[in-house]
N, C-alpha and C positions, 0 to 999 in steps of 0.2 A: 125299378130295383132288379132289375136282368140284365139291361143294358146300359152300354159306357156313354156315360155323358163325360162334361167337366162343369164344374163350378166355378165362382167369382170368389176370390177373398177379398174384402174390401178392407181390413186391417192390412194388409199386406200387397195390395193394388196386384195379384198373378190368381192364378188360376191352379184348380186341382182336375186332375184326371178321376173320375171313379168308373171302376169297372168289376162289380158286385160280382158278376160270373165269375171271376177267376180264384175266389175263395175255394170252389168246387175241385182245382184242381189239385195232384195227387202231389205230397213233399216228399223226398227225398233228399233234403237239403239238412244245412245244420241246424241240428237239437243242442237246446241248453239246456246245464245245468240247472236244476232249482236251486231255491236260495237255501243255504244251511239251516237245520231245526234246531240246531242242538247250542246257538252262541251265548255264553257265559254272560251270566248277567253284570259279572264283576270280573277282570281280567287286570292284572296289575303292569304287563305288558302291552293292553291297549292305551295309545296316545290319548282318547277322549273321555277315556273312564276318569273319576274322580279320585285324587291321590296319585295318579301316575304321571310317569316323567314323560315329556313330549319330547320331540326332536333335537330342538334349542337345547335343553337342560332344565326348563322350566317346569314346576312339580304343578301341575291341577290343585284346585282348591277342592276340598272334601265337599263338593257343591250337592243341592238336595233339589234343585229346580232345572231353571235351564242358565246356562255359563254360555258365556262371548268371551273370544280369547282372538288376539292378531294372528291369522295366518300364517305358520312358521315358512310355509314357502309361496310368497304372495306373488300374485300375476301382475300386480298393481301395485308400485310404491310413490308414496309421496313425494321423492326428494328426487325421481328419477330425471338425469337432466334430457334438456332438448338434443335433439338428432340434428346433425349436419344439413347445410343447407344444400340442395341438390342442383344441379346443371340442366335437368329437361324434365319435362313437365309428366313424362312416363314414368318418372321415379320419384315422388313424392312420397314425404313422410312428414310425420307431425306429431305435436308432443303427447303424452300421455301418463297423468300422477294419476295415483290411486292409492285407498287403502283396500286390505282384503280382510275378513273378520270370518270365524267360525264360529256357528252357534248350536253347541248341545241342546236338542229337546229334552234328555229327563237323565238323570245317572244311571239307570240300566240299559246296559246295552242289546238287554232281550226284549223291546217293547220298539214296535213303532208307532207312529201317530193314530192309526187305527185303535190300537189296543191301549192310549192312556184314555184315562177320565177327561170329563170337559176341563174341569177345574185347571187340568195339566194343559190340554192344550189349548187354554183362555191364556194360561202365561205366555206361552209361545208366541201366540197375536199379540197381546203385550208388548213382547220383546221385540217382536217384526216393526211395530210400529213405535217404538222406540229408537230403534236403529235408523230407520227410516228417515225419522225427524232428526235426529241427531248428527246425520251422515249427510241429510240434506241441507243442513243449514250453509254446507259449503261446497257440495260436490251438485253436479246439474243432475248425477244420474247415480240413484241407489238400487243393484241388482239383488233382489233375493232369490235366491233359487235352491231348490233341492236336489239331488241326484240320489235316489233312491234305488239300490241293489248294485250287483257287480255286471248287471248285464248293461247298466246307463253310468258307468266308468265309477262308482262309488268304490274305494277302496278300502270302506271302515264299516261293519254293520252297527255302530253305534247310530242311535236317531240323532242327528245334525242335518244342519244346512251352513248356506254358505253366502255373506253377503259381501258384495262387489261393490265399491263405490268411485266411479272416474271424472275423470275431468272433461270427459266429452260425451255426447249421446252414440251411442252405439247402434251397430246398422238397425236391428228390431226396433229400438227405440225411435231411430227419425223416421224408417216407414211410417209406422202408426201416429206419430206426430203428425205427421205430412199428409195421411191417410184421414184421419180424425179431424182434422184444422179444416178440411177441403170438403168433410162430409156436413159438419157445421155450418159452412159461410153457403153450401147449395142447399140444406134444406133446414138447417133455422134448429138444430136439434141435436145433441150427441150421436154418435154413429151406434155405440155401443146400448145407450138408453134406450133409445129408439128399437134396437135388436132386442133386448132384453124383455122388452114390452111385448115386441109381436111374437116372441117363444114362448112366453108366459100363456100366451092366448092360443098360439099352435098346437103345442105339446107334445109336438109328435118326436120332437129331439130332445126334451126335459128329463132328464134322469132325475135330481130331488130337487125340493124348494121347499122356504118357510117366507116366513114375513118377509125378510130382509133381504134373501138372496134365493138364487138359482143357479142349478148347474144344468151344463146343455152340451150334447154333443153338437159341435156347431154345423153348420150348413156346410161350410168349407173345410171342414177337419180333413186333415192328412193321416196323421197316424190311427192304426185303427179302432181305438177308446177314448181317442184324445176327449177332454171335457173343456169346457170355460166355464169359469165362478164369477159370476156375473152380481153387483147390487142392484135393487130394485129402485133404490132413489139416485141423483146424481151425485157422485162424490168421486174427488179427483186421486185424493191419496190416503195411503194407508192410516196416515196421522189423521185423516179427519173423520174418521168412523166413531160414533157414538160407543158407549160401554153395552147398551144392548144389541148395538151391530155388533159387536165383539164377541160376544154368546151365541148371538144367534151363527155367526162364523165359525164359532168353533164346533159347534151342532151340525153343521152343514157339512164342513168337512170331515169330521167323524162318520158321518152318513156314507157320504163318497168313498171315501177310503177303504168302509168295511164292503160296499158293494165292490171293489176294486178286488180286493184281497177275494172275497167270498167266489168272484168270476170264473177262476181256474183253482180255488184253495190253495193259494200260494203267495206269500209277501209279494204283491203286487208291485213288478219295478217301473220309476216313470223317474221324467226329470221336470222338474214344475217351475214356475215359477212369477211373483207379481210383476204387474208393468201398472205405473201409476204417471200420475203428467210429474213432467220434470222437475226438478230442485233446486236450490242453490241461487242462482241469478234468475232463473226462471221464475222463482216463487213472487218476486214482482211484477208479471208479466201476466197476461190474460189467458189462459190455459184451460178456460170452457168445454173445450173442446173433448177433454180428454174424461173419459173413465175408467176408474180403477175395475183391475181384474186380475186374476191368475188363468195361465195355461198349465195343461198337466197333459204330458206325450209320453203314454204309456207304449213299450215297443210288443208286448206280446199280441198275437193275432189270431191262433188257433187255440193254443193250448199254453200249462206253463214253458211248454218246452220249445213253441216255433212263436220265434220273431218275425218281426212286418222288417226288411230290410229298405233303407233308402239308398240303392244304388242303380246303376246302370241308365234307366228311363230317368228315373228323379235325381239322379247329380247331372245327369246331360243334356235333358229335357225340360221336364217339370214334374210336381210332385204326383204319386198314383196311390189310389187306397183300393182293397181289395172287398170290400164292404160297403152299404151304405151307410150313412151318419145316423139314417131313421132306424135299420136293424141295431147297429150297433145302440143306441138310446134305448130302443126297447128291450134287450139284452139285458142290458145294465140296470133299465127302472124295477126289471121282474126279479132283480136279486133280493134275498132276504135283507135284514137290517143288523141282526145279530152275527157278530163276527163266526165264521166256521171253527174256530178253535172254541168259542165260547158255549157252543150249542148244546154241550154234552151237560153245562154246569147248571 
């Protein structure tokens, strides 16, 4: 806990430097602004609100639950032309097609997932599974991700996520596919299924758990309070979850996100995303090496205003963290599961 060492990340086949003593150093760098507490519940100028007009002139329906629509500024389009051939192997390009969607979690802008009810969170889970199945019928990769908070590049406080489906396997997906395939070949069991069983037994990095799921600060975590959400049984894709597993997923997400908010008593910023077996043509292939999981990458390190920067050594050498995963897990585990905004109720 006091001496630096490196830890191996088997999912990405790389290493992270753990330097727990560095968290004691004085901080005179950038201080972040806490997120605003006075977000209006409904704003006709907010393009994600029910009944609001978006940038392309479309008017949102007066939705009362989840709402999915095509991204008005998509990074991927289904009819993009193929790039021209190049005359040198150092200047390679390849086709990239896809679709990008936005999904609003709730009609109210002043709510976030940890403050939503369990039935409302379950509706989000259902919509995720439906989109994964719908887009996965034709695209090999469907990336569901949520950027929460301005610190993580979110330009709108309304509770929402994005879903990008692509004609190719992105870098992280390719890395995880290769690593998990190799592990199954060498050890005869899916990597993350074995890992979940180990963490459930060891408990030192466990944050929350229930009958179907567990959340851990992974042994190889890079971000200070990074977590990994894992099912207990072998599940390849979101759309493979049972109704009871979706219920328990909604519950464990709420518990985790309440702990996140309670850590520094602020609406906790993060980027999260689901990783599961590829789809499209891969639906006909053997993908037993895959195990469904979600990554949560929060940037805050010491307080609501001090974040972890991935610069310098991290960009030019390898990832480095300033407290051990075990310390982070213990702190998260000890936090109450009643949201700080509701304690006085």
